[in-house]
N, C-alpha and C positions, 0 to 999 in steps of 0.2 A: 380372514386369516389365511395365510399361506400354509398349506399342509402337504406333506409328502408321506405316503405310507407304502412301505415295501412289503413284498411277500415272495414266497417261492423258494426260500432257502431249504436246506436239509442236509442229510448225510448221504454221501455217495462214495462209491469205490473209485480208485484211480482209473482214469479213462472215461468216467461217467459224465453225464450232462445234467444241467439244471437250467431252468428259465426263470429269471428273476423279473418281477413286475413292480412298478412304482405308480401309484395312483396320486395324481396331483390335483389340488383344488385351491381356490382363492386368488388366482391370477390368470391372465390371458396366456394359457399354457403354450399355444402354438407359436407364439412370438419369441419365446425364450429358449436358450440352450439349456440342456440338462446334462448333469455330470453323474457318473458313477465313481465312487471311491470305496476303498476297503481298508480295514484295519485289523491286523492280526494281533494276538495278545502280546503285549510288551513292545509293539512297534508303533511308529507314527502312522497316521493316515496316509494312504497311497492312492494317487489318482489312477483310475482304470480307463475311463473313456468319457468322451463328450459327444453329444449329438446336438447340432445347432438347430435353431428354430427355422420355420419356413421350410426350405428344401431339405433340411436334415442332413447336412454334411457331417461326417464323423471323423473322430480321431481316437487313437488307442495308444496306451502305454506300450513300450517296447516288449515288456514281458508277456503281453497277450499273444503275440506270435501267430495271429490268425485264428486263435481258438475261440475268441469271444466276438459276439456281434450285438451291437446296440441298435435299437430301432424305436420308433415312436408311432403312436396313433393319436393324432391331434384331435380327432372327433371324439375320442374317449378320454382324453387327458391322461394318457398312459405312456410310460416309457418302459422299455424292456431291455434286459441284458441276457442274451443266450450264452451260456457257458458250456463249452464242449472240451473234451479231452482234459478234464480237470485233474489236477495233480495235488499231492499233499500240501505243497507250498501255496496253493490257492486258498487254503483254509483261512477264513477271516469273516468278520462281519462286513457285509456289503451295504452301502448306503447310496441312495440317490440324493442329489443335492442341486440347489439352484443358487448360483453365486450372487445374482443381482439382489435377491432378497435375503441372502446369507442364511439359508435354511437347509436343513437336511432332515431326512426321516429318522425313524427309530432304528433302522437297520434290520437285516435278515441274516441269520447265521448260515454260512456255508462251511461244511466240514467234509474233507476228503480223506478217507481212511479205509484201509482194507481190514 
């Protein structure tokens, strides 16, 4: 069974940082690209970033503006999203997802507020 489990969310002040983690199981993790998406209350899901399998090339949504960094550790079946300079508009539930298997995790809440 393909499973994704996120962790690392929380409440931070504007300008703060968080590191989100996603533990993957049930498939050959290193081969597949992984996505991060987010969903704010009342909004549609929004793509944040993708990291490809193998060499791990990356892509980011334009709103990231150099603030977020996606990475992966294929030996540990983990993917990470480092969030820096967080702003209130980044408040959302963040999910990791794998499109080939059409699966995403349960999400982790990120709240940015003073």
